[in-house]
N, C-alpha and C positions, 0 to 999 in steps of 0.2 A: 974039902969043896969050900969055896969062899963064899959066904952067905952074902956077902955083899954084892956079888956079882950074879948069883943065881935068880934073882927077880929079872935081871935084864936078860939073862939067857932064856929063862921062861918066856918072858915076853917075847923073844926073838923066835923061839921056837913056836909059840902060838900063830905068831904073824906068818911064819911059813908054812905052818900047817893050814892055817886059814887060806893062805894065797893058794896052796896046792889044792885045798877042798874047792875053793870058788873056782879054779882052773878047771878041775875036772868036772864039776858040776855044769860050768857054762858049755864046755867041750861036748858033754853028753846032752845038754838042752839042745845045742846048736844042731848036732847030729841028728837028733830026733826031729827037730824042727825042719831041717834040710830034707830028710826023707817024706816029711808031711807036704811040704811044699812042692817037692819034686813030683810025688803023687797028684797033688793038686793041679801042678802045671800040666802034666801029662793028661789028666781027666779034662782039664779045660781045653786043650789042643785036642783032644779027640772029639769033644762035644762040639768044638769050633769046627772041625771038618766034618762031623754030620750036619751041622747048621748049613754049611757052605753047601755040601752035596743037596740037602734038601732044599736050599734056595736054588740051586741049579735045576733041580727037577722041578720046582714050582715055575721058575722062569721059562723052562721049555713047555711047559704045559700051557703057560699064559701066552706064549707066542703061537702055539698050535691053536689054541682057543681065538685068538685074535686073527691067525690066519682062516680059520674056518668061519668065524664072525663076518670077516672082509669079504669071503665068497659068498656068503648066505647075503650080504648086503648088496653086493654087485649083483647078484642074480635077483635080489628084489628090485634093484633100480632098473635091471634089464626088462624085468617084467612090467614094472610100471612104466618104462618108456613104450613099450609094445601096446600095452592097454591105453596110453594117450593117444598113440597113432591109431590104434583101432577106433576108439571114441572119436577122433578128428576125422576118419574116414567115414564112419556112420553118420556123423553129423552133416558131412558134406552130402553125403547120398541123399540124407533126410531133407537138407535144404533144398537139393536139386529137384526130389520128387514133389516137394511142396510149391516149387516154382511152376514144376509142369502142370501140377493140379490146379495151380490158379489160372495159368496160362489156359488149360482145357476148360476150365470153367467160364474163362471169358469168351473163349471161342464157342463154347457150346451156348452162352447167353446170346452171342452174336449172331449166331444160327437161328437159335430159336426167334429173335426179334426179325430176322430175314425173312423166316418162314411165317411169322404171323403178319409181317407187312405183304409178302407175296399172296398170303391167304385173302388177307382184305383187299388186294389188287385184284385178285382172282374174283372174289366174290363181286367187287365193283363192276369188273368186265362182265362177269356173267349176267349182272343186272342190267348193265347197258345193252348187251345182246338180246336180253328178253323183252327189254323195252323197246328195242329196234325192231324185233320179230314181231312184237305185239302191234307195233305202228304198221309193219308190213301187212299183217294180216287184217287190220281193220281197213287197210286201203285196198285189199284184196277184193272186196265187194264191189266197189265201186270201180275198180279197174276192169273186174270180170263182166259188169254189166255194160260198161262205156267202151271198153278197147277189147273186149275179147281174151282177156288176160286170166290165166289160171296160175295158181302157186302150189308148188310141192316141196315139202321139206326132205331134204336128202341128208346123208351122213356129213359129218364134219361141220354142223352147225351153218349148213348152207340152205339157201332157198333157191329152188329152180323157177324161174318165170317163163311162163309158155303163152306165145301171143297167136291167135289165129284170127280168121278174117283180116290178114294183111295182104294176101294176093286176092285180087278181084276173080282172076281166072281159076284159082283154087282156094276157096275160102277156109278149108280145112287144113290146109299146108301150115304146120307149125314153124314158128320162129322162137328161139329160146336162148337164156343164158344164166349162169349160176351167180348168185350175190351173197357175199359174207362179209362180216366185220371183224377186223383183225385186232390185235391187242392194243393198237395205239387209235383204236376208233375209226379206223378209216375202211371206207368200202373198197371191196376188191371184187372185179368183175371176171369171170371166166367163163370158158365153155359156151362163148357166142356162136351161135348158128343161125343163120349163115353169118360168116364172117362180115364184120362191118369196119371200113377203112377208118373212120371217125372215132372208134370207140376209145382210143385212149385220152383224146380230147374231152369225151363226154364223162369219162370217169374223173378226169382232173377237175371238170367243173363241178360234178357232183361231191367230190370230197371238199371243195372250195365253198360250195353254198349249202350243203347237206339237204339238198332239194331232190329227195327221191322221186316224188310224182313228176317233177320237170324232168328228170333223167330218163323215166320208163316213157313218158311221152316222146321224148326226143329220140330214143333208141328205136322205138316203133315206127316213128317217122322215117328213120334210117334203114329199118328193114323193109318199110312198104317200096322206098326209093329202090333199094336192091332187088326186090322181087318184080317190079315194073319194069327193070331193063331188060 
């Protein structure tokens, strides 16, 4: 063996061994790392698929919940609309009833005022009638003593006046008429017996002058003329 070339051969041999060793070590490490990477990749793919499925399920649930929420919201909106319409109807009815109540109150007030006015008017008429009747009663005595006149109260706030001593042939023969006062404070003469042709003129003059004494004397004169024919 050539000792001069041995170190070079050894160096070459070591280099070759080193190269083969490194090559084998790298190939083993790569194979080992490739298996781990493949396993990690497969695991990542599996987890990714699970995540996608979970996302799909969650999305589906969210859609269903959203649809249910939309239906609930629409139901609440419909109920709110119905309640609003009902409140509007009730308010309209309440306003109408309030207006009717106000109208009825006004009408009632008018009726009460008219009733009070009518009551006062009736009281005034009754007072006037009583005063007139009192005047007639006061005059009765004079007429009875001087003209043979008698007075009788009859129904309907009427007064019957009866004359005697009119007919010289039959002094007891009666002549009579009814007198009353209406709401307008006018005299009304009725049931004149015997009938007197000028009665309407006498009554018109009575209401124009309000002179009852003059009317009594004038109608007695008309009776006397009637009886002597």
